[in-house]
N, C-alpha and C positions, 0 to 999 in steps of 0.2 A: 678481657679483650683490650689490647693496647690501642693507642690513638691511630696508628697506621692501619691496623686490622679493621678498626671501626670505620675509617674513611673509605677503605676498599669495599667493605660490605655495603656502605651507604651508596657508593657509586654504582655498584652492581644493581642494587634495588631501584635506584633512580632510572638507570638505563632500561630496566625491565618494565617500568611503568610509563616511560615516555611514549607519547603518541606522536607519530610522524605524519604530517600532512604533505602530500605531493601537489605539484602544480598540474600534473596530468598522469594518466595511467599508460602512456605510450610505452610499448615494448615490455609491459609488466606481465609476467607469466603467472597463472594461478597457482596457489599452493597445492601440492599433490594431495589428492583425496579430500580436499576441503571445498566447502560451498562458498562461492565468492559473494560478499556483501559490500556494496559500494556506498560510502557516505561522502556527500559533496556539500560544500558550504560556501557562503559569501558570493552569491550571484543571484540574478533573477531566476524564476522557475524555469524558463526556457533554456537558459545557459547552464543551469544546474543539471537539467536532464541531458543536454548535449554532452557534457563532460561525463556524466554518470553512465550513459548508455555506451559511450566509447570504451569505458573500462570493462564492460561486459561483452565486448566484441561487436558493438554496433547493432542497430535494429535488424540487420540481415542475419544475425545469429538467432533471431527469434521468428522472423517472418520470411517465408519463402515465396517466390513468385506464384501467384494464383491462389494463395491461401486467404480465407476470410478471417477477419479480425474483429473481436469485440474489445472495446475500451470501456472499462467500468469505473467511472469516477464516483465520488460522493456528490450527489446533487439533491440530497435529502431535504434541504431547508430553503425556505423562501427568504433568502438572505443575499446581499450583494457580495462580491468578491472581497471587499475590504473588511467585511465582518467575519471572515475566516471560518464559516461553518461548512463550506463546500470546497471542493478541489479547485485549484486555479484554472480558469478557462483557457489561459494562454498555454498552460502545460498540456491540457487535453488536446488543444489544437496542434501543438508541436508533435505530440505522439502520433496523432492522426496523420500529419504530413509525412513523418518519417516512415510510418507503416506503409503508406501508399507509395512512397519513393522506393521502398524495399520490394515492391511488387505485389502488395496485397490486392486481391480482387475487389475488396470493399472493406470499409470500417464502419461498424455499428456502435453507437453510444447509447447507453440507457442507465437508469437507476430507478428502483422502486422507492419513491420519495415518501417522506413522512408528512410534509405539508402538501398543499395542492400541487399536483404534478406540473400543470401548465405554468404556474407562477414560479415554481422552483427552477424549471428549465430555463425560463426567461430571465428572472432576476439574478440567478447565479452567473449569468453570462455564458454558460457552458453550451447551451443549444446553438446560439448564434455563432460562437467561436468554432465549435466542432463542424457545423454545416459549412461555414466559410472555408474551412480547411479540407473539406471534401467528404466528411462523414455523413452517414445516415443516422439521424437521431430518432429513436423509437420510444413509444410510451411503455410504461410498466405498471399502469394503474388499473388494468382490467384483468380479471382472472383468466380470460381466454388467451392472454399473452403467455400463459404458463402451461407446462406439461408435468404430469405426475411422475415421480421417480421414487424408487425405494433403494435403501442402502443398508445391507445387513451389518456392515462394519460400524455403523453409527451406534452410539450409546443411547441417546434419547430421541434424536430426530431421524427415525428410521424411514419416514415417508415425507416427501416434500413436493410442493409445486415449484418447479424451477423455470426461470424465464427461457422461452424458446430460443431467443437469440444466443444465449450462452450455450445451450445444447447444440446449436448448429455451427458454432464457430470452430475454426481450425486452431486459432490462437486467441488466448484471452489475456488481456493486460489489465491488471488491477491497479487503479490509481486513486487511493484514498487520500484524505487529508488527516493529519495527526491532530488529535484533540483530546481534551478531558471529556469524560463521559460519566454522567451521574450514576448509571447502572452498571456499566461494564468497566468503569474506571478509566480505561484508555480505549479510544477508537483509532484504528489504523488499518493495516492490511487485512487481518483476520476478521475484524468486526465489520469491515466494509462489505463482507459477503452476505450480510443480512439483506442487502439490496438486490440480491438475485433470486430470492424466494418470495412466495406470496404471503404465507401465514407467519408474520413476525410475532403476533400475539402468542402463538404456541411457544415460540422461543422464549419469550419473556416469562411465561408461566411454567416452563418445564426445564429449569436449570439453564439459564441464559448462557453462562460460559461454555457449558458442554454442548449446547445447541450451536453456538458459534463455531466451535471446533468441528462438530458433525457436518455443518453446512458445506464446508470446504471439500468434504469427501465426494460431493455430487459433481464437482468439476473444479479441480485445483487450477489456479492461475499459472500461466507460463512465465509471467514476469510481474513483479510487484514494484511499484514506484510510489513511495510514500512522500507526499507533498508536506514538508515541514517548514515551509517558508514563513507562513503566518500560523502560529500555533495557539489554539484556544486553550488556555491553561486553567480556566475556571468557567463555571456555568455551562459546560458542554452537555449535550452535543449542539444545542442551538445557539447558545450565547445570549447575553443580554445587551451588550454594547461592545464597541471596539476596545473598551478598557479590559476586556477579557483576553485580548490578543497580545502576544509577544512576537515580534519579528525575530525568528531564529535563523532564517535563511539557510535551511538545510534541506537535503533530499537524501533518501535511502532507497537503493535499488538492489533487488536480488531475485533469483529464481525461487529462493527458499522463503516462503511466507512467514514461517516461525522465526527464522533468523532475522528477517527484516524487522519484524515487530520487536524482537529482543533488543536490537539496536535503537529502535524508536523509544524504548523505555528510558534510555540514557538522555535523549533529547528533551523529553518531557519530565524527566527526573522522577520516575516512579519505580518502586521496587517490584520485582517480578512476582512476588507472592500476592500482590494486590490485583494482578491480572491473571487469574487462574486458567483462562482459556489457552494461554501459551503452552503450559505443561500438558494440557489436554490435547492440543495439536501435536505436540511432540510424541505423546503416547499413540496417536493415530499415525505416526511416521510421516507427518506432513512436512517436517523440517526439524531443525535443531535449535536449542537454546544455549548450547555450549559454545561460548566464544572461542574456545581452543580449537573447535572443529570448523571455524570459519576463517576464510581468507579475506580479512577485512582490509579494504583499500580506502584510504582517506584522501580526498582531493580538495585542495583549497582553490576554488575556481577564480 
């Protein structure tokens, strides 16, 4: 290969791998036959969401007048917002406001916490922020809050107690925080679904990655919003101190839960083979890991 051919080949390769960040998604049509995934960066959680949801057609593309909405954040830990173990309370409040503005008959917020539920709801800041925005915040720490369901398509988790609020909702919005996780390696959109079922011990004892994928079969979210503003990169899922946190100032949004988590891998810098529940979710036809099948919109807010 002579010098001219080498430079031409190098230029083509560079162009193919260049990532383009837009200032907005206005007038941007989705790629034909592809699932849209939006990555937004460099703003606070509220403005990241505003930019991101616009690129998906706005909240009215998900919530119709009169529909009931569940917003499912991560509220699992008795930690403050600065410690990065839970979803941003400001983000939960903004999603609540937008759902109500779109005509939702009501918004319900809950999570099956790992630490004491009352303390998690309070110290995360999520209960107060959600209620102020107009949401109904309900508990998930009593077995009577759940209804038994079966799923023949599940591989391991063929029976589960699922939170009643999730079963009753017309629209479900999944709002996890992106973190390192000692057992599952990464917790984001798919892993957040452990907070909608009662018996998490069964999941841990019966092939956790497969049970994570199975759990989503009981009620797939309509929208996934991954809070990657503060990312816990070590000692997850609870964290030890703010030294475990890196401010990445990202958010990932998609209807496709597998695609959203696949892009989250890039933010936390994990290889897909370390997070096997993604491939298991793809096998369940919950979404795609193939970036070539995604219409990825990158927005610099």
